[in-house]
Legacy VTK file of the C-alpha trace (Angstrom):
# vtk DataFile Version 3.0
C-alpha trace
ASCII
DATASET POLYDATA
POINTS 280 float
-177.916 -46.789 64.557
-174.500 -48.400 65.043
-172.788 -46.242 62.399
-173.592 -43.242 64.610
-172.699 -45.021 67.863
-169.180 -45.616 66.545
-168.787 -41.833 66.518
-170.254 -41.553 70.028
-173.693 -40.345 68.902
-176.584 -42.301 70.428
-179.814 -42.229 68.425
-183.360 -43.122 69.371
-184.262 -46.388 67.616
-187.991 -45.662 67.272
-187.315 -42.221 65.796
-184.921 -43.675 63.220
-187.421 -46.398 62.280
-190.245 -43.855 62.016
-188.129 -41.600 59.823
-187.138 -44.495 57.543
-190.788 -45.471 57.113
-191.554 -41.902 56.106
-188.651 -41.870 53.628
-189.983 -44.978 51.862
-193.609 -43.818 51.891
-194.708 -46.387 54.465
-197.131 -45.727 57.291
-195.351 -44.044 60.177
-196.224 -42.466 63.473
-196.551 -38.709 63.212
-193.955 -38.162 65.876
-191.398 -35.409 65.907
-188.043 -36.777 64.739
-184.836 -35.144 65.958
-182.375 -33.837 63.316
-179.769 -36.551 64.025
-182.257 -39.403 63.521
-183.805 -37.684 60.493
-180.391 -37.119 58.933
-179.092 -40.682 59.208
-182.428 -41.979 57.889
-182.322 -39.683 54.859
-178.778 -40.738 54.034
-179.588 -44.456 54.347
-182.714 -44.077 52.205
-180.740 -42.218 49.534
-178.017 -44.867 49.659
-180.636 -47.596 49.150
-182.381 -45.790 46.273
-179.287 -44.622 44.395
-176.814 -47.401 45.165
-175.634 -47.733 41.553
-175.199 -44.051 40.708
-171.744 -42.452 40.486
-170.264 -40.756 43.530
-169.469 -37.056 43.276
-169.262 -33.910 45.368
-173.007 -33.278 45.093
-173.884 -36.681 46.596
-171.329 -36.350 49.380
-172.387 -32.783 50.209
-176.032 -33.844 50.414
-175.190 -36.729 52.747
-173.163 -34.389 54.934
-175.964 -31.811 54.944
-178.415 -34.458 56.168
-176.095 -35.860 58.816
-175.073 -32.489 60.239
-178.458 -30.744 60.194
-179.109 -28.953 63.437
-175.393 -28.602 64.218
-174.222 -25.086 65.056
-170.641 -25.905 65.996
-169.346 -26.588 62.466
-167.996 -24.047 60.007
-168.825 -26.045 56.880
-172.001 -28.124 56.563
-172.675 -29.628 53.153
-169.140 -28.845 52.000
-165.556 -29.875 52.535
-163.627 -28.534 55.512
-161.972 -25.144 55.089
-160.242 -24.499 58.419
-156.516 -23.881 58.666
-155.967 -26.060 61.743
-154.564 -29.587 61.257
-157.226 -32.286 60.847
-156.232 -35.019 63.253
-158.010 -38.310 63.906
-157.877 -38.885 67.652
-159.343 -41.210 70.240
-159.262 -41.519 74.007
-159.696 -38.907 76.697
-159.987 -35.219 75.839
-157.086 -34.322 78.115
-154.899 -37.171 76.820
-155.914 -37.798 73.204
-154.136 -40.342 71.051
-153.381 -39.008 67.570
-153.802 -41.782 64.999
-152.837 -39.722 61.958
-153.055 -36.248 60.465
-155.127 -35.797 57.310
-154.114 -33.642 54.325
-154.571 -29.883 54.818
-157.960 -28.415 53.944
-156.509 -26.640 50.910
-155.682 -30.030 49.338
-159.064 -31.663 49.982
-160.974 -30.632 46.793
-158.263 -32.014 44.506
-157.835 -35.171 46.601
-161.597 -35.804 46.562
-161.760 -35.265 42.801
-159.122 -37.987 42.402
-160.950 -40.234 44.867
-164.324 -39.951 43.104
-162.696 -40.521 39.703
-160.976 -43.670 41.001
-164.146 -44.978 42.657
-166.312 -44.476 39.571
-163.604 -45.858 37.289
-163.421 -49.102 39.319
-167.209 -49.660 39.224
-168.119 -53.140 37.851
-169.163 -51.411 34.611
-166.313 -48.882 34.699
-163.078 -48.631 32.766
-161.016 -50.470 35.397
-163.317 -52.782 37.397
-161.922 -54.541 40.440
-162.977 -57.030 43.095
-165.904 -55.770 45.152
-164.331 -56.584 48.526
-160.984 -55.008 47.627
-162.730 -51.965 46.156
-164.889 -51.489 49.265
-161.910 -51.823 51.601
-159.718 -49.471 49.585
-162.542 -46.952 49.150
-163.159 -46.773 52.879
-159.459 -46.461 53.712
-158.892 -43.896 50.932
-161.817 -41.718 52.057
-160.931 -41.882 55.753
-157.327 -40.948 54.946
-158.485 -37.750 53.242
-161.012 -37.041 56.019
-162.645 -34.321 53.914
-165.337 -33.099 56.329
-165.191 -31.432 59.731
-167.321 -34.241 61.159
-169.237 -37.274 59.894
-166.337 -38.819 57.962
-166.770 -42.226 59.611
-170.474 -42.465 58.827
-170.027 -41.299 55.242
-167.008 -43.560 54.754
-169.016 -46.575 55.893
-171.885 -45.545 53.600
-169.426 -45.487 50.689
-168.308 -49.026 51.581
-171.961 -50.141 51.628
-172.510 -48.471 48.244
-169.532 -50.298 46.751
-170.698 -53.653 48.133
-174.177 -53.065 46.699
-172.689 -52.280 43.289
-170.685 -55.493 43.456
-173.808 -57.480 44.342
-175.856 -55.778 41.627
-178.582 -54.707 44.050
-179.051 -52.619 47.203
-177.790 -54.737 50.063
-177.375 -52.976 53.375
-175.495 -55.265 55.762
-174.531 -55.280 59.429
-171.180 -53.692 58.574
-171.525 -50.792 61.027
-172.697 -53.136 63.777
-169.589 -55.295 63.406
-167.306 -52.247 63.221
-168.924 -50.930 66.405
-168.153 -54.201 68.166
-164.588 -54.244 66.889
-163.936 -50.520 66.909
-160.600 -50.806 68.744
-159.358 -53.165 66.036
-160.934 -50.915 63.400
-159.038 -47.805 64.496
-155.837 -49.797 64.964
-156.069 -51.191 61.429
-156.755 -47.750 59.928
-153.825 -46.286 61.835
-151.459 -49.076 60.779
-152.428 -48.780 57.110
-151.823 -45.024 57.153
-148.471 -45.327 58.907
-147.016 -48.217 56.916
-148.756 -47.598 53.562
-149.156 -51.382 53.357
-152.848 -52.010 52.650
-152.768 -55.821 52.573
-153.324 -56.338 56.337
-156.161 -53.822 56.231
-157.798 -55.514 53.256
-157.559 -58.918 54.935
-159.130 -57.567 58.119
-161.826 -55.669 56.223
-162.715 -58.692 54.078
-163.196 -60.849 57.175
-165.359 -58.081 58.658
-167.603 -57.854 55.586
-168.097 -61.623 55.455
-168.958 -61.675 59.178
-171.404 -58.802 58.622
-173.107 -60.704 55.811
-173.410 -63.813 57.987
-174.879 -61.713 60.796
-177.417 -60.201 58.390
-178.489 -63.649 57.167
-178.768 -64.891 60.758
-180.922 -61.869 61.559
-183.266 -62.617 58.664
-183.492 -66.262 59.728
-184.263 -65.111 63.274
-187.025 -62.811 61.997
-188.624 -65.523 59.846
-188.465 -68.040 62.699
-190.147 -65.564 65.037
-192.887 -64.879 62.507
-193.636 -68.585 62.091
-193.614 -69.040 65.855
-196.078 -66.200 66.431
-198.378 -67.605 63.751
-198.398 -71.036 65.406
-198.968 -69.664 68.897
-201.672 -67.191 67.939
-204.625 -67.553 70.301
-202.801 -69.963 72.642
-200.996 -67.455 74.905
-202.338 -65.128 77.540
-201.279 -61.459 77.677
-198.460 -62.091 80.152
-197.010 -64.926 78.079
-197.210 -62.823 74.917
-195.343 -59.970 76.593
-192.647 -62.326 77.917
-192.124 -63.915 74.497
-192.129 -60.517 72.817
-189.425 -59.252 75.171
-187.268 -62.306 74.471
-187.600 -61.800 70.743
-186.815 -58.093 70.970
-183.505 -59.051 72.581
-182.474 -60.309 69.159
-179.659 -62.647 68.263
-177.270 -61.422 70.917
-179.614 -61.548 73.870
-179.541 -65.324 74.258
-175.831 -66.107 74.598
-175.871 -69.013 72.164
-179.168 -70.572 73.241
-181.434 -68.651 70.921
-181.785 -71.073 68.036
-182.475 -74.117 70.227
-185.029 -72.257 72.364
-186.914 -70.758 69.446
-187.016 -73.948 67.410
-187.897 -75.938 70.508
-190.825 -73.638 71.219
-191.785 -73.841 67.565
-191.896 -77.650 67.670
-193.949 -77.640 70.859
-196.425 -75.220 69.343
-196.720 -77.387 66.236
-197.261 -80.523 68.319
-199.978 -78.877 70.366
-202.007 -78.186 67.269
-202.014 -81.769 65.905
LINES 1 281
280 0 1 2 3 4 5 6 7 8 9 10 11 12 13 14 15 16 17 18 19 20 21 22 23 24 25 26 27 28 29 30 31 32 33 34 35 36 37 38 39 40 41 42 43 44 45 46 47 48 49 50 51 52 53 54 55 56 57 58 59 60 61 62 63 64 65 66 67 68 69 70 71 72 73 74 75 76 77 78 79 80 81 82 83 84 85 86 87 88 89 90 91 92 93 94 95 96 97 98 99 100 101 102 103 104 105 106 107 108 109 110 111 112 113 114 115 116 117 118 119 120 121 122 123 124 125 126 127 128 129 130 131 132 133 134 135 136 137 138 139 140 141 142 143 144 145 146 147 148 149 150 151 152 153 154 155 156 157 158 159 160 161 162 163 164 165 166 167 168 169 170 171 172 173 174 175 176 177 178 179 180 181 182 183 184 185 186 187 188 189 190 191 192 193 194 195 196 197 198 199 200 201 202 203 204 205 206 207 208 209 210 211 212 213 214 215 216 217 218 219 220 221 222 223 224 225 226 227 228 229 230 231 232 233 234 235 236 237 238 239 240 241 242 243 244 245 246 247 248 249 250 251 252 253 254 255 256 257 258 259 260 261 262 263 264 265 266 267 268 269 270 271 272 273 274 275 276 277 278 279
């Protein structure tokens, strides 16, 4: 969801969840899923299933095909860009855009991507030149975004590559809250990318990216703890709440970690203790 929001594309949460359940063979509502939600779900499912496989043009083209399905405004879907116009990364208003950097010309993209994929696969933990997972993920994302090989979707695919690298470093599929944290810090994110491309000094970028990944991992663990706490709380309160109380508690829990402004853990655990005391 957040990896698309960074690019300004808002997706329907229920449609994405339904599509993901379908991808993994789980029970899902038979609702019609829009191409954007279907595409991001297919890419995430493929990333989860094939996290340890090498990266090549075929994988990247398939991801792009999924993400861009239904688009009629692009010249190349499921392939690298071919247009003659400069590929510029911009932000801000349409009438006053800020140009962060200009990517290599389209004619250079195939060769640049061949070098990128060779480097990425070579630095795999089992490759010929393995390197630190965090450094590899940060460099891979920066390297890919600097080439900007597609007409659109480069940010989402670049973040998927970072997730793939982190999973390979962990030795298992491990989707984190990386896109969520980038979405929250997107001004810093674009500023760091721009600085790294202008100065060619990657150390500040790697330091920033490492802090981001660690924060994303902490957020993921907090989210799992929140989910487990909620499950235990519901089990203890089962049969003790009326319909209105259940709806109120459900709405509070749906707000998630960020909906409580620091009071979440105390409130949930406090309610949990009260429920436990009532039953003794």
